[in-house]
C-alpha positions in Angstrom: 140.5 -8.3 55.3 143.7 -9.4 53.5 145.9 -8.4 57.4 143.8 -10.7 58.9 144.0 -13.8 56.7 148.1 -13.4 56.6 148.3 -12.9 60.3 147.2 -16.1 61.0 150.1 -17.3 59.7 152.6 -14.4 59.8 155.5 -16.1 61.1 155.1 -19.1 58.8 154.9 -16.3 55.8 158.0 -14.6 57.3 159.9 -17.9 57.2 158.6 -18.5 53.5 159.7 -14.9 52.4 163.3 -15.6 53.8 163.5 -18.8 52.3 162.3 -17.6 48.9 165.3 -15.1 48.8 167.4 -17.6 49.7 166.6 -20.2 47.3 166.9 -17.3 44.4 170.4 -17.9 44.9 172.6 -18.0 41.5 176.0 -17.9 40.4 174.8 -15.8 37.5 174.3 -12.3 38.5 171.1 -11.5 36.0 169.7 -14.6 37.7 169.4 -13.1 41.2 169.0 -9.3 39.9 165.9 -10.3 38.2 164.8 -12.6 41.1 165.3 -10.1 43.6 163.1 -7.3 41.4 160.2 -9.5 41.4 160.6 -10.4 45.2 160.9 -6.6 45.8 158.0 -5.9 43.9 155.9 -7.3 46.4 152.2 -9.3 45.9 149.9 -10.5 48.1 151.7 -14.1 48.2 148.0 -15.6 48.4 148.9 -19.1 47.1 151.9 -20.0 49.7 149.4 -18.5 52.3 146.9 -20.9 51.1 149.3 -23.6 51.7 149.9 -22.7 54.9 146.7 -22.5 56.0 145.7 -25.5 54.5 148.3 -27.7 56.4 147.5 -25.8 59.8 143.8 -26.1 59.1 144.4 -29.9 59.2 146.1 -29.4 62.7 149.4 -30.0 61.6 151.6 -28.2 64.2 154.9 -29.5 62.7 157.1 -27.1 60.8 155.5 -25.2 58.4 155.7 -26.5 54.7 157.9 -23.9 53.9 159.3 -25.6 50.9 156.0 -26.4 49.5 154.8 -22.8 50.0 157.9 -21.7 48.0 157.3 -24.2 45.3 154.0 -22.5 44.5 154.9 -19.2 44.5 158.2 -20.1 42.4 155.3 -21.7 39.6 153.4 -18.5 40.1 156.3 -16.1 39.4 157.5 -17.8 36.7 154.1 -18.1 34.5 154.1 -14.3 35.2 157.4 -13.7 33.7 156.4 -15.6 30.9 152.9 -14.3 30.4 153.9 -10.7 30.4 156.3 -11.6 27.4 153.2 -13.3 25.5 151.1 -10.3 26.1 153.7 -7.6 25.8 152.9 -6.2 29.0 154.9 -3.2 30.3 153.7 -2.7 34.1 152.9 -5.4 37.0 152.1 -4.2 40.6 153.0 -0.7 39.6 156.3 -1.2 38.3 157.8 -1.9 34.9 157.4 -5.7 33.8 160.7 -7.6 33.9 160.4 -7.6 30.0 160.1 -3.7 30.1 163.1 -3.0 32.5 165.6 -5.8 31.1 164.1 -7.5 27.6 162.1 -10.5 26.8 164.9 -13.3 26.8 166.0 -12.3 30.1 162.2 -12.4 31.4 161.8 -15.8 29.6 165.1 -17.5 30.9 164.9 -16.5 34.3 161.1 -17.8 34.4 162.7 -21.0 33.4 165.2 -20.7 36.1 162.5 -20.4 38.6 160.4 -23.4 37.3 163.2 -25.6 37.4 164.0 -24.3 41.1 160.7 -25.4 42.0 161.0 -28.9 40.8 164.7 -29.1 42.9 162.3 -28.0 45.7 159.9 -30.5 45.3 162.6 -33.1 44.9 163.9 -32.0 48.4 160.1 -32.8 49.8 160.3 -36.1 48.5 156.4 -37.0 48.5 155.6 -38.7 45.3 151.8 -37.7 45.3 152.5 -34.1 45.5 155.1 -34.1 42.9 152.5 -36.0 40.9 150.0 -33.3 41.7 152.3 -30.4 40.8 154.0 -31.7 37.8 150.0 -32.3 36.2 149.2 -28.8 37.3 151.9 -27.3 35.8 151.3 -28.9 32.7 147.6 -27.8 32.8 148.6 -24.3 33.3 150.7 -24.4 30.3 147.7 -25.9 28.3 145.7 -22.7 29.6 148.4 -20.3 28.5 148.1 -21.8 24.8 144.4 -22.3 25.1 144.1 -18.2 26.0 146.5 -17.8 23.5 144.4 -19.7 20.8 141.0 -17.3 21.8 143.0 -14.7 21.9 141.5 -11.8 19.2 138.4 -14.2 18.8 135.3 -12.5 19.3 133.4 -15.7 19.1 134.6 -16.8 22.4 131.9 -18.7 24.8 131.5 -18.4 28.2 132.6 -22.0 28.7 135.9 -21.5 26.7 136.4 -19.0 28.9 135.5 -20.9 32.2 137.9 -23.7 31.1 141.1 -20.9 30.4 140.9 -19.4 33.8 140.4 -23.1 35.5 143.8 -24.0 34.0 145.5 -20.6 33.9 144.6 -19.7 37.5 142.6 -21.9 39.6 144.2 -25.1 39.1 147.7 -23.9 41.3 145.2 -22.5 43.8 143.7 -26.0 44.1 147.2 -27.7 44.4 148.3 -25.4 46.8 145.3 -26.2 49.2 145.2 -30.0 48.1 149.1 -30.6 48.8 148.9 -28.5 52.1 146.4 -30.9 53.2 148.5 -34.0 52.1 151.6 -32.9 53.8 149.7 -32.3 57.1 148.7 -36.3 56.8 145.1 -35.3 56.6 142.4 -37.7 55.6 141.0 -37.9 51.9 137.9 -36.6 52.7 139.7 -33.2 54.3 142.0 -33.5 51.3 139.2 -33.5 48.6 137.3 -30.7 50.4 140.3 -28.6 50.6 141.5 -29.3 46.8 137.8 -27.7 46.1 138.0 -25.0 48.0 141.2 -24.0 46.1 139.6 -24.3 42.8 136.7 -22.3 43.7 138.9 -19.5 45.3 141.0 -19.4 42.2 138.2 -19.2 40.0 136.6 -16.3 42.0 139.7 -14.6 42.2 140.6 -14.6 38.0 136.9 -13.4 38.1 137.3 -10.3 40.0 140.5 -9.6 38.3 138.8 -9.7 35.1 136.2 -7.3 36.1 138.6 -5.1 37.8 140.1 -4.9 34.4 137.6 -3.0 33.4 136.2 -0.7 36.5 139.5 -0.9 38.7 142.0 2.1 39.4 145.4 1.7 37.5 147.3 3.4 40.6 145.5 0.7 43.1 145.8 -2.6 40.4 149.6 -1.7 39.9 148.6 -2.1 35.9 146.8 -0.7 33.1 143.1 -0.6 32.9 141.9 -2.3 29.9 144.8 -3.9 29.2 142.6 -7.1 28.6 141.2 -5.4 25.6 144.0 -4.2 24.5 145.6 -7.6 24.2 142.2 -9.1 22.7 141.5 -11.4 25.5 137.7 -11.8 25.3 137.1 -12.3 29.1 133.8 -12.7 30.9 132.8 -8.9 30.9 133.2 -8.5 27.0 131.6 -12.2 26.4 128.6 -11.6 28.4 128.1 -7.7 27.3 128.3 -9.0 23.7 125.3 -10.9 24.3 123.6 -8.0 25.7 124.3 -4.7 23.8 123.1 -3.3 20.7 124.3 -4.9 17.0 126.4 -1.9 16.6 128.0 -2.0 20.1 128.6 -5.8 19.8 130.7 -4.8 16.7 132.8 -2.2 18.2 133.8 -4.7 21.0 134.5 -7.5 18.2 136.3 -4.9 16.1 138.4 -3.9 19.5 139.1 -7.9 20.2 140.0 -8.6 16.7 142.8 -5.8 17.3 142.1 -4.4 13.5 143.5 -0.9 14.8 145.1 0.0 17.9 142.9 0.7 20.7 142.4 4.2 21.0 141.8 6.0 24.6 138.4 7.3 23.4 137.4 3.4 22.3 138.4 2.2 25.3 136.0 4.7 27.4 133.4 3.4 25.0 133.8 -0.4 25.4 134.0 0.4 29.4 130.8 2.4 29.2 129.0 -0.5 27.1 130.1 -3.3 29.7 129.0 -1.4 32.4 125.6 -0.3 31.1 125.0 -4.1 30.1 125.0 -5.4 33.5 128.2 -7.1 32.6 130.5 -6.7 35.5 127.7 -7.2 38.0 127.3 -10.4 36.1 130.9 -11.3 36.4 131.0 -10.4 40.3 127.7 -12.7 40.7 129.6 -15.7 39.1 132.8 -15.0 41.8 130.1 -14.5 44.1 128.9 -18.4 43.5 132.4 -19.6 43.5 133.5 -18.6 46.6 130.3 -19.7 48.1 130.9 -23.0 46.9 134.4 -22.9 48.4 132.6 -22.2 52.1 130.7 -25.1 51.4 133.5 -27.2 50.7 135.1 -26.4 53.9 132.1 -25.9 56.2 132.9 -29.2 58.0 136.6 -27.8 58.8 135.6 -25.0 61.3 136.8 -24.1 64.7 140.3 -22.7 64.3 141.6 -19.6 63.4 143.0 -21.0 60.0 139.5 -22.2 59.5 138.5 -18.7 59.7 141.1 -17.3 57.6 140.2 -19.5 54.9 136.2 -18.1 55.1 137.8 -14.6 55.4 139.9 -15.4 52.1 136.6 -16.8 50.3 135.3 -13.1 51.1 138.6 -11.1 50.1 138.4 -13.1 46.7 135.3 -11.0 45.9 135.4 -8.3 47.8 138.7 -7.0 46.9 139.4 -3.9 45.0 143.1 -4.8 43.7 
């Protein structure tokens, strides 16, 4: 399914990948070493693909919006570098994180370099509306990270607060990718708004599935450790829902794990995973993701009739059907 999405803009994405490598150039060897380490780790590049699909879906046959796609990927990459430090993560995409391979200061500072390079590229694009959207988006992402930090180890977190976190932390960059792609293509206001809403719903669905996979995914396929969210004290939707459905003793166990009163033991993680599954919390989370994917499909219902619109529809399905 993923390959059919990427194939719609394959040549454009080849240009984006080459551009990303070129823009990681620095006179400081450590910056380039870490930058290439990140690029070589791969990843689905869904956000830059979304930029390209949105632009092409609007009938833009001009040169691909390569710089904009790179901006979106750079901002995403910078957030990952900072996230891994905050979360003390050691594994991403099947390889040691930058902070594990080098150290925390290197990860933070190279993340700063990539953030600033993204805004250098935005200046080159020269569209004030896109610069405004990306500035607001980056600010909201930072707020989302802080909000997640506030909610960390808080077993009283609600579904509402969780949805607010994932909107700011994840969905908003998908939203900006689709919205700015449409703007750069010169789409009319209604089409821009349709693609903006599509991106928001796709990003929300994507994060919901990510959080479900943390409890029933395969570590090898995911490229990260199963149960990381619980170990990091993150009250994601599977846990929030489970605490409303399970027995008082089971809820107390989840609260204790979230509070990080003691290190998470493998046998305790297995118990929590079993509770989450038995309470239907993974199904509940996936149903919420399905609702978001359906809203995304509804948003672009009027844009059908091209290989790019078809790829956007496939992306909506992929966001909920994926196992990695």
